[in-house]
N, C-alpha and C positions, 0 to 999 in steps of 0.2 A: 755419075761418080759414086753417089751414096748407094745406089742399087748394087754396084760392083762390090763395095765394102760390105754391105749387108749379106750378099751371096757368099763372099769369102768367109765371113764370120760363121755363117750357118755350116759351110763345108768343114771348117776347122772344128766346130763343136761336134758334128757328126763323126768325124774321124776320131776325136777323143773318146766318144762313147763306145765306138767299136773297139778301140784299143783297150778301154777299161774293162770290157767284158772278158772274163776268163772262165775256165772250166768250173772253178769253185763257185762263181756267181750263178752260173747256169744250174749247178746242182743245188745251190741254196734255194732257188725258185722251184725247181722240180720237186724237192723234198719238203715243200711247204714251209719255207723260210727258216730252216734250221741252220745255224752256224756250224758247219761240219768240221772246221779246223779246231773247234773247241768242244766237240761233242762229248757228252757224258751221259750217265743214266738218267739225268734230269729230262732228257728228250722224251722219255716215256710219259712223264707228267705233262709235258708240253703237248704231246699228241692227244692225251686223254682229255685235255681242256680245249683243244683246237676244234673249232666248229666244222671244219671241212673233213675231218676224219673221225671214225668211231671205233673204239676197241671192240673187237669181235671174238678174240680168243687169246688164251694165255696157256703156255705149256712149259713144263720143265723137261728138258731133254737129257737122257742119260747116254745117248749115243753121241760121243764127242768126236769131232773131226780129227783126223790123223795129225793135223798141224798143231793141235792143242796138246797140253801136257796131261798125263794121267792124273786123275783127281779133279780136273776142271769140270765145271758144270755149265750147261748152256740153257738160258732162259729165252723163250721165244714169245714175243708180243705181236699179235696180228691185229691190224687195223684195216678198216674198209673206207674207201673214199668214193665220192660220186663223180667228181670231175677234177681235172688238173690242167692248168692253162698250157702246159708244155706237151700234153698228150692229145691226140686227135679226139675231137668231141664225139666221134662215132662210138667210142668206148663209153658205155653207160656207167661203168664203175671200175674199180681196181682195188688192189691190195697193197698195203704197206706193212712190211715186217721189220721189227727191231730185234736184233739178236744180241743178247748180253752174255758175256762170258764171265764166269766167276772163277778166279784163280784162288790160290791160298790166301792172298792178302787183299784182293780188290775185286770189285765188279767193274766191268768196262764194256762199252758198246763195241762189238767187233765188226758187225755188219748191219747195213740197212738195205732193204730190197723194196723196190716198187715194181708191181707187175700188173699187166692188163691182159685180158683173154678175149678171144673172139673165134667164131667159126669161119670168119672171112679171112682166108689166107692172104688175099691181096692187101687187106688193111694191115695185117701183121707185117708183111713185107715192106709196105710203105712207111709204117711207123718205125721199123728197125732202120730203114734207109735214112729217114729224116733225122732220127736221133744220132745216127752215125755221122751224118754230114754236119750236125750241130757240134758234136763233141770233137771231131777230128782236128779241125784247125786250132782248137783251144788246148789240145793235149800236148804234153811234153814228150810222150811216147805212145805208140800204138802197136797192137799185135792182133792179127787175125787168126782164127781157127776155123778150118773148113769142116763141113759135115761129112758123114759117112756115105751119103747118098751120091757121091761123086759130083755134086754140083759145085760150081765155082763160087757160089755165094757163101760168105762166112755165116756160121751159125752162132759164133761168139766173137766179139771184138773187145779187147781190153784197152782201156785208155788210162793215163796217169795224169794227175794234176801237176802243176809246175814244180812243187817240192817233192813230188812222188810219195806223199804221205797217204794218198787215197788212190786205190785201184778201182776203176769203174769197169765192171763187166756188163756189156750189152749183149743179151742172149736172145736168140730167136728160137722159140719152141714150136715145132710142128707135130701134130698128131701125137701128143703126149697124153698118156692115160692118167688122169687126175680124178680121184674120187670116183673111179669106175666109168668116167666119161672121157672120150678123146677130145682134147682141146688144142688150140693154137694160141701162142702168147708171146709177149715181149717182156723180158725181165731186165731191170736195171739194178745191178747188185753192186753196192759199195763195200769195199773191204778196207778197213783202216789199218794201215801198215805201221804207223807209229802211234804210240799212245798219246792222247791229247794232253796238252800242258795243264 
């Protein structure tokens, strides 16, 4: 009798932990414990002081995306990380990019990107598939985009969190020329659709 009650309590607690996980909590862990619903430019200081990432570059961009207003400026902060518990350990390192948009009145984080690169296309495909399978059941909405190579596999899948304040772009890059070298990669791009409170 006690064994039955013990088993029942374990099953109830497991069910509660699965239900409590949502896309925001997965992204929190993936992006090194950053509270994304309240993100602001303080995230740059947080990453500068976080032991698992290292600032490797900073640039001020004058090429502003079409979705921004004329006169806006974009600042890009590039960090390097050695490992991430949500990414296959076969990747020896990765990049974390913080994109800050300066409008007339404010600075705000518009995007975060996490990327990993490898010559192993099977590893890229497996990582893309695993992340897609993780995000998919936790998303309020999903949209696939196919590649030009007539394959049936998506090259980008967008997911949205429950209140649709964050758009997650999961992107598979194959044979992209970066810094003069052809690379394969997976990019997780977060776009913040509503300004943080």
